[in-house]
C-alpha positions in Angstrom: 0.1 13.7 2.1 3.5 13.6 0.3 4.2 11.1 -2.4 1.4 8.6 -3.0 1.8 5.0 -4.0 -0.5 2.0 -4.3 -0.1 -1.2 -2.2 -1.7 -4.4 -3.3 -1.9 -7.6 -1.2 -2.9 -10.7 -3.2 -4.3 -13.5 -1.0 -5.8 -16.8 -2.0 -9.3 -15.6 -1.6 -9.2 -11.8 -2.0 -7.1 -8.9 -3.4 -6.8 -5.7 -1.4 -5.5 -2.5 -2.8 -5.0 0.9 -1.2 -3.6 4.4 -1.9 -1.1 5.1 0.8 0.7 8.3 1.7 4.3 8.6 2.9 3.1 8.5 6.6 1.5 5.1 6.1 -2.1 6.4 6.0 -4.4 4.5 3.7 -6.4 7.1 1.8 -8.6 4.9 -0.4 -9.1 1.1 -0.5 -10.6 -1.5 -2.8 -11.2 -5.2 -2.5 -12.0 -7.9 -5.0 -12.2 -11.7 -5.1 -9.0 -13.4 -6.3 -9.6 -14.7 -9.8 -8.6 -18.3 -10.7 -6.6 -17.6 -13.9 -3.6 -15.5 -14.7 -5.4 -13.5 -17.3 -8.3 -12.7 -15.0 -6.0 -11.9 -12.1 -4.0 -9.5 -14.2 -7.2 -7.8 -15.5 -8.4 -7.5 -11.8 -5.1 -5.8 -10.8 -5.2 -3.4 -13.7 -8.9 -2.5 -13.0 -8.1 -1.8 -9.3 -5.1 0.3 -10.1 -7.1 2.1 -12.8 -9.9 3.0 -10.4 -7.5 4.2 -7.8 -5.3 6.3 -10.2 -8.5 7.9 -11.6 -8.9 9.5 -8.1 -5.3 9.8 -6.9 -2.0 10.7 -8.5 -0.1 7.6 -7.4 3.5 7.3 -8.6 4.1 3.5 -8.4 2.5 0.2 -7.4 3.8 -2.4 -5.0 2.4 -5.9 -5.1 2.7 -8.4 -2.2 2.5 -12.0 -3.3 2.5 -15.3 -1.3 5.0 -17.3 -3.4 8.6 -17.8 -4.4 10.2 -14.8 -6.2 13.7 -14.6 -7.7 16.2 -12.7 -5.5 15.8 -9.6 -7.7 11.9 -10.0 -7.4 11.6 -9.8 -11.2 10.0 -13.2 -11.6 7.3 -14.9 -9.6 8.5 -18.5 -9.8 5.7 -20.2 -8.0 2.7 -19.2 -5.9 0.8 -22.1 -4.4 -2.6 -20.3 -4.2 -2.2 -18.2 -7.4 -2.0 -19.0 -11.1 1.5 -17.5 -11.8 4.4 -19.8 -12.8 7.7 -18.2 -13.9 5.8 -15.0 -14.6 7.4 -11.5 -15.0 4.6 -9.9 -13.1 6.1 -6.5 -12.3 7.5 -5.9 -15.8 4.4 -6.9 -17.6 2.0 -5.0 -15.3 4.1 -1.9 -15.5 3.9 -2.0 -19.3 0.1 -2.3 -19.1 -0.6 0.5 -16.6 2.2 2.9 -17.4 3.8 3.4 -13.9 6.5 1.4 -12.1 5.5 -1.8 -10.4 7.5 -3.6 -7.7 6.8 -7.1 -6.5 7.7 -8.7 -3.1 6.9 -11.7 -1.0 3.9 -10.9 1.2 5.6 -11.7 4.5 8.6 -9.5 3.5 6.0 -6.8 2.7 4.5 -7.2 6.2 8.0 -7.0 7.7 8.7 -3.7 5.9 5.5 -2.2 7.1 6.0 -3.3 10.7 9.6 -1.9 10.6 8.5 1.5 9.1 5.1 2.0 10.9 4.5 -0.7 13.5 5.7 -3.0 16.1 9.2 -3.6 14.7 10.3 0.0 14.5 13.1 -0.4 17.0 14.3 -3.8 16.2 17.7 -4.8 14.7 17.4 -8.5 14.0 13.6 -9.0 13.6 11.4 -11.9 12.7 7.9 -11.0 11.5 5.7 -14.1 11.6 2.5 -13.8 9.6 0.1 -16.4 10.9 -3.1 -16.9 8.9 -4.2 -19.8 6.8 -0.5 -21.0 7.1 2.7 -19.3 8.3 4.7 -16.8 6.4 7.9 -15.2 7.7 9.9 -12.2 7.0 13.4 -11.9 8.5 15.3 -8.6 8.9 19.0 -9.0 9.7 20.5 -5.6 10.7 17.4 -4.1 9.0 17.9 -5.8 5.7 15.5 -8.5 4.3 17.1 -11.9 4.4 16.2 -13.9 1.3 18.7 -16.7 1.1 20.7 -17.7 -1.9 17.8 -18.3 -4.2 15.2 -15.9 -2.9 12.9 -18.3 -1.0 14.1 -17.9 2.6 12.8 -18.2 5.3 10.1 -21.0 4.8 9.7 -21.4 8.5 6.1 -22.7 8.4 7.4 -26.0 7.0 9.8 -26.7 9.8 8.9 -30.1 11.2 7.8 -29.9 14.9 5.9 -33.2 15.1 7.6 -36.1 13.4 5.1 -38.1 11.4 2.4 -35.6 12.4 -0.4 -34.0 10.4 -0.2 -34.1 6.6 0.8 -30.8 5.1 0.0 -29.5 1.6 3.7 -29.2 1.0 4.0 -33.0 1.0 5.7 -33.4 4.4 4.1 -34.3 7.7 4.2 -32.4 11.0 5.0 -29.0 9.7 4.8 -26.1 12.1 1.9 -24.4 10.2 -0.2 -27.6 10.6 -0.2 -26.9 14.4 0.1 -23.1 14.5 -2.3 -21.4 12.0 -6.0 -20.6 11.4 -6.5 -24.0 9.7 -4.6 -25.7 12.5 -7.0 -24.3 15.1 -9.9 -26.0 13.2 -8.0 -29.3 13.0 -7.2 -29.1 16.7 -10.8 -28.5 17.7 -11.9 -31.5 15.6 -9.3 -33.7 17.3 -10.3 -32.5 20.7 -13.9 -33.2 20.1 -13.2 -36.7 18.8 -11.2 -37.5 21.9 -13.6 -36.4 24.7 -16.9 -35.1 26.0 -16.8 -31.3 26.3 -20.2 -30.9 27.9 -21.8 -27.6 27.3 -19.4 -26.3 24.7 -21.3 -24.1 22.2 -18.6 -24.7 19.7 -19.2 -28.5 19.9 -22.9 -27.9 19.5 -22.4 -25.7 16.5 -20.0 -28.1 14.8 -22.3 -31.0 15.3 -25.1 -29.0 13.6 -23.0 -27.7 10.7 -19.5 -29.3 10.4 -18.5 -27.0 7.6 -19.1 -23.8 9.6 -15.9 -24.1 11.7 -13.1 -21.5 10.9 -10.1 -20.2 12.8 -11.9 -16.9 13.3 -14.9 -18.7 14.8 -12.6 -20.6 17.1 -11.0 -17.3 18.2 -14.4 -15.8 18.9 -15.4 -18.9 21.0 -12.2 -18.7 22.9 -12.8 -15.1 23.7 -16.2 -16.1 25.1 -14.6 -18.8 27.3 -15.7 -21.9 25.4 -13.7 -24.8 26.8 -12.9 -26.5 23.5 -11.7 -23.3 21.9 -9.6 -22.4 25.0 -8.0 -25.8 24.9 -7.3 -25.4 21.1 -5.6 -22.1 21.8 -3.5 -23.6 24.6 -2.2 -26.2 22.1 -1.6 -23.4 19.6 0.4 -21.5 22.1 2.5 -24.5 22.9 3.3 -25.1 19.2 4.0 -21.4 18.7 6.5 -21.3 21.6 8.1 -24.5 20.4 8.7 -23.1 16.9 9.9 -19.8 18.2 12.5 -21.5 20.4 13.8 -23.4 17.4 14.1 -20.2 15.4 15.8 -18.3 18.2 18.4 -21.1 18.4 19.2 -20.4 14.7 18.8 -16.6 14.2 18.8 -15.2 17.7 16.5 -12.2 17.0 16.0 -9.4 19.4 12.4 -8.9 18.4 9.6 -11.2 17.1 6.4 -9.7 15.8 3.3 -11.9 15.4 1.2 -10.6 12.5 -1.4 -12.0 10.1 -5.0 -12.8 10.6 -4.4 -15.0 13.7 -1.9 -12.4 14.9 -4.8 -10.0 15.6 -6.1 -12.4 18.2 -2.7 -12.5 20.1 -4.3 -11.7 23.4 -5.7 -15.3 23.4 -2.3 -17.0 23.3 0.7 -14.8 23.3 1.5 -14.7 27.0 1.4 -18.5 27.2 3.5 -18.8 24.0 6.1 -16.6 25.6 6.3 -18.9 28.6 6.8 -22.0 26.3 9.5 -20.1 24.3 11.4 -19.0 27.4 11.4 -22.6 28.7 12.3 -24.4 25.5 15.0 -22.2 24.0 18.5 -23.6 24.4 20.3 -22.1 27.4 17.0 -21.1 29.0 17.7 -18.9 32.0 21.2 -18.0 30.8 20.6 -15.9 27.7 18.7 -12.8 26.6 15.3 -13.6 25.1 13.7 -11.9 22.2 10.9 -9.5 22.8 7.7 -11.0 21.4 5.0 -8.5 20.3 1.7 -8.6 18.6 1.2 -6.7 15.3 0.3 -3.0 15.4 -0.9 -3.0 11.8 -3.2 -6.0 11.7 -4.2 -7.3 8.3 -3.1 -4.0 6.7 0.6 -4.8 7.0 0.9 -6.4 3.6 -0.8 -3.5 1.7 1.2 -0.9 3.7 4.5 -2.7 3.1 3.8 -3.1 -0.6 3.1 0.6 -0.9 6.3 1.4 1.0 8.4 -0.9 -1.2 7.0 0.9 -4.2 7.9 4.3 -2.7 11.5 3.2 -1.8 11.8 1.6 -5.3 11.1 4.7 -7.2 13.2 6.8 -4.8 16.2 4.5 -5.3 15.7 4.3 -9.1 16.8 0.7 -9.0 15.4 -2.6 -7.8 17.2 -3.2 -4.5 16.4 -4.1 -0.9 13.6 -1.9 0.3 15.2 -1.7 3.8 18.5 -0.2 2.6 17.3 3.4 2.9 16.2 3.1 6.6 18.3 4.9 9.2 20.1 2.8 11.8 18.2 2.3 15.1 
């Protein structure tokens, strides 16, 4: 099994923790609801780690967080769905549990996992796009995580793709994630149903009976069954995905794009169509090399696996530095 570490992925609704060996195998997993207060969340993390370390000799903990971290990952500055503000999460948690703790942005954690164990193993300049409730992104430039000057890059989900479009929780309108995410699928279905008669659509019937029952996962299931409304929603999703990827390719020119996250696991419903939109919309279409676009190989485990790998590389290096710096060239 080699050296064992614990990876934790904190989402807005649940916390997942796992003991992971140095081959990326998850040996033991736990899950809990995400508590609403900082004190309760910290107690939850300590309890999960305590339970896992009572059964396994884990050497360190990595924590994947959806939020803004300082470039050295020492401070969680802001996490929109979590209670931490300017919190020294790693330092304080390590003091409580007695083993090293390393924090990282959740999309960067997913990128690390896909590079070590998944679909990004042979990429040089790689974008890992985590599509779920919103859009998270991890960008690897020559194998190194790109963070920007202040540690918050790349916030690609808030690129404007529809001027004066749907309202976003960030305060802007028309953000990419408002048209290309699990919640966007729901909004698109509602708009489609308001604009026309879809006949025998089971999704339309279900929504009329229980308006609160609609979720992105439900739309994906309906699309897989051939429901007309759901298929149309995924066609719009694919167009928005291709449009955003073309914009990103114009800036970063990656050789590989990996679609991860909860919606990433349903890539068979939209990825081929999104590739066509991307190839048509990218600047210089027909006269440049295009990035390979692949679906995730790790599914929703990427954040946990990446966090565990970050912890392993952190204790191996002995210092807090980029978790990609020890990877061989490919």
